[in-house]
N, C-alpha and C positions, 0 to 999 in steps of 0.2 A: 611619645611616638611608638615605643615598643608595645605599650598597652593597646594602642589603636590597631597595630598590625596583628596582635594576638586576637583581638576581638574579630577582625576581618577574617582571619584564618578559621576561627571557630564558627563564624557565621557561614562561610563557604562550605566548611565541613558538614554543617547541619543540613545544607541543601543538597549535598551530593547523593544521599540515599533517595531523596525525592526524585532527582533526575534519573537515577537508575531505575526506580520503580516505574517512572513514566516510560522509559525505554522498554521495559518488560511488557507494557501494554501492547506493543507491536505483536507480541506472541498471539494475541487474539485474531490477528489477520491470517495466521497460518492455517492451511487447510485447502481442501478442494472446493472450488466455487463453480456452480453451474449457472449459466445465463438462463433466466426464466423463459426466454422466448426461443430457445433452441438448444442444440447440443454443444454449444461453446463452453469450454472449461478453462478456468484460470486456476492453476495449481500453485499456491504460494507455499514453497517448501521450507523456507527459512527467512528470517528477517534479522539482520544484524542491528546492533544497538544504534547505529547512526541512521538506520532506515533502509539501507541497501537490501534489496530482496533477491532471493533465488526463486525464480518463478518459471513456470512452463505454461504455454497456451496451446490448447488443442481445438481443432475445428474439422473433423474429429481427429485429424492427424496433427502432429506437432508443427507449430509455426514459431519461427525464431523470435525470441524475446530479446531485443537489443538493450532495453533499459527497464528496470523495475525498481521503484522507490516508494517507500512509505514516509509520510511527513505528518507532523502534528501542528494544528493551529488551535492553541488552547487545549481543550479537551477533545477536539475533533480530529480523528485520524483520517488521512487521505492516502490514496494509492494512485500512482501513475505508472502505466505500462506502455511501452512503445514496441511495436512489432516491425521487424524488417525482414521481408521475404517477398518472393514474387506475389503479386496481387495484394501485398501489405507493405507498400513502401513508405513507412512512417505512420501507419495507422496507430491511433492511441486510445487508451482508456484513461479517463480522469474520474476517479471514483471516491466516494465518501463512505466510511463505515458507520452503519447504524447499529449501535450495540443493543438497543431494545428489540429490534427485529432480527439481529444477527445477519444483516445483509450488506452488500456493497452496491451502491447505486450511483449513477452519474451519467457520463456522456461517452459514447464511442464515436471517434472521428474516423471515418472510412476514407483514407487518403486517395484511393483511386477515383472514387466518385466525388470527392470533395464535399461529403455530406456528414452531418452529425446526427446521432440517434440516442435517445434516452434509453438506458439499459439498467437492469437490476440483476445482480448475481445472488443466488441463495447458496448457503452452505450445503454441499452434498452430504447426505447422511450415510 
């Protein structure tokens, strides 16, 4: 039994660096992202290892970001942002990171109108 536990500990220890490396991938999301169809800006300032993000949204003035979260589905990174402000009562962005194009693409749900729009954010240079 002691041998089985020692093997389990060693195996778990072997996977810990991989999990940490995967969390570091969230760093690729950091930066200033501009929506391709206008002056909307998503500024991802920090991403904690668990995926919680510090983010700002500008249109062109700041709009309150009530929730910002990065998640991973296999090798795919996703971003969820919820806005809470007048004219933005729960509007959301549900985005996927495309590493080949260095873009965030997905759907913007405009809560006031109850409509969804396809959107693309490009990294501001």
